[in-house]
C-alpha positions in Angstrom: 24.5 9.0 -9.7 21.8 8.4 -7.0 20.7 5.5 -4.8 24.2 4.7 -3.7 25.6 4.7 -7.2 23.2 2.0 -8.4 20.8 4.2 -10.4 21.5 7.0 -12.9 18.8 9.5 -13.6 18.3 9.8 -17.4 15.3 12.1 -17.4 12.4 13.4 -15.3 8.8 14.3 -15.6 8.2 11.7 -18.3 6.0 8.7 -18.6 7.6 5.4 -17.7 6.8 1.8 -17.2 7.9 0.3 -14.0 7.4 -3.4 -13.1 4.7 -3.5 -15.8 2.8 -0.4 -14.5 2.5 2.8 -16.5 3.4 5.8 -14.4 2.6 9.3 -15.7 4.0 12.6 -14.5 1.7 13.8 -11.6 0.7 10.3 -10.5 0.9 9.7 -6.8 3.4 7.1 -5.6 3.0 5.6 -2.1 5.5 3.1 -0.8 6.3 1.4 2.5 7.8 -1.9 3.6 4.9 -3.8 2.2 5.0 -2.5 -1.3 4.3 0.3 -3.7 1.1 1.7 -5.2 0.6 4.1 -8.1 -2.5 6.3 -8.0 -3.3 7.9 -11.3 -3.8 11.7 -10.9 -7.3 11.5 -12.2 -8.2 9.0 -9.4 -6.6 10.8 -6.6 -9.8 12.3 -5.0 -11.6 9.0 -5.3 -8.8 7.0 -3.7 -8.3 9.4 -0.9 -12.0 9.4 -0.1 -12.1 5.6 0.0 -8.9 5.4 2.1 -10.4 7.8 4.6 -13.5 5.6 4.8 -11.4 2.5 5.4 -9.4 4.3 8.2 -12.6 5.5 9.9 -14.1 2.0 9.8 -10.9 0.5 11.1 -10.9 3.0 14.0 -14.5 2.0 14.8 -13.5 -1.7 14.7 -10.7 -1.0 17.2 -13.2 0.7 19.5 -15.6 -2.2 19.3 -12.8 -4.7 20.2 -11.7 -2.5 23.1 -15.3 -2.6 24.3 -15.3 -6.4 24.4 -16.7 -7.3 21.0 -15.1 -10.2 19.2 -13.3 -9.6 15.9 -16.0 -11.5 14.0 -18.8 -9.4 15.7 -17.0 -6.3 14.7 -16.4 -7.4 11.1 -20.1 -8.4 10.7 -21.5 -5.3 12.4 -19.5 -2.8 10.4 -19.6 -4.7 7.1 -15.9 -4.6 6.7 -15.5 -7.4 4.2 -18.2 -5.9 1.9 -16.5 -2.5 2.1 -13.2 -4.1 1.0 -15.0 -5.9 -1.9 -16.5 -2.6 -3.1 -15.1 -1.8 -6.6 -13.7 -5.2 -7.2 -14.5 -6.6 -10.6 -16.6 -9.8 -10.3 
């Protein structure tokens, strides 16, 4: 028994479906207090690259705000909203 006697491991390294999401062996699972995300192994490099770009832009945003720019100015100057929309299906 694991998870304080609430969950019993039946197998490992097998494909499962969890909350309607297919999870394959080797997929990356990232979780925090806000939720859980499953990153398919074949998308790992793409997702990490995009996450690094978001982190870099957010750091530049924080710098702009510390330098006295308004949040709206920073959002417009750095194109933050369009960056977040990238890849969304329209």
